[in-house]
C-alpha positions, 0 to 999 in steps of 0.5 A: 648250738647245743651245750652239754655241761656237767649239770645242764644241757642247753640249746641256744638259738637266735630266734625272734629278736630282729635286733639280735641283741638277745638269744633264746636259751632253751632246756628240756629239764627244769633248773638247767637254765637257772644253774647256768644263768641264775638271773634268768626269768625262765618260762615253761612252754608245754608241748614244745620241743624244749619246755623251758626257755629264757631270753637273755642278752647275747653278750651275757650268754657268750660271757657265761659260756666262755667262763664255763670253758675257762673253768674246764679242769678235767681230762674226761667230761663224762666223768664229771657228770654226777647225775646218773640219768644225765650221764646216761643221756650224754653217753647215748649222745656220745655213742650216736656222734661216734658213728660220724667219726672215721674211723669209729672209736673203739 
């Protein structure tokens, strides 16, 4: 699952925990995981598709993402992204995904 927040981009997967009690939260940029999960012990894995990773309890991940959804108070997500580089990346994602809409947006 990809999660785009105003100040963090996360990839959340079920990987490597046979009990399914935890999820692997991954990020491409330093600090993104900690902004969403301040308690996380983040490790760096060079040469990987996501350099930053933290294993967190599944219930905590679900709770925190639900809190983010409950906190939505805007009519335009892209307008909430203050950092220019992140905004531009999100616009690129928006543009690519718009190709999947039929009919395509203006």
